[in-house]
Residue, then its C-alpha position, 0 to 999 in steps of 0.5 A: m500500500i505504501e509503495s502504491f501511494y509512493n508510485a502514484f504521487g511521487f516522493i514530493g507528492a506523498l510527502a506533501i499529502s502525508f504532511i497535510l494529513f498530519i497537520f489536519f490530525i493535529f488540528w482535529i485533536a486540538g479542536l476536540a480539546g477546545i470543545c471539551l474544555k468549553k463550559e456549557d450544559n452537559n447535554k450540549k457538550t456531549i452532543r458537540i463531542v460526539v459530532a466532533v468525533l464523528i465529523p472530523l471537519y467540525p473541530f477544525l472549523w470550530m477552532i478557526y471560528d474560535m480564533i476569529i472570535q478571540r482575535k475580535y475580543m483581543g482587538k477590543v481590549 
């Protein structure tokens, strides 16, 4: 499987795709951690965690949204 992945994309392509997937995995874990630390109702929190685990794009988008909100907050302080 690794050989076919390498043959399909070449060295640079396989390296780039692997790096992008690794970064996305790190952001997914960071988003899950941020969602878990958020203080809110237990039912709402449980639903968010389940959605975040089942849909890996959700924590990534949530983290971007949270960074935008924090940037706006920091601008007002």
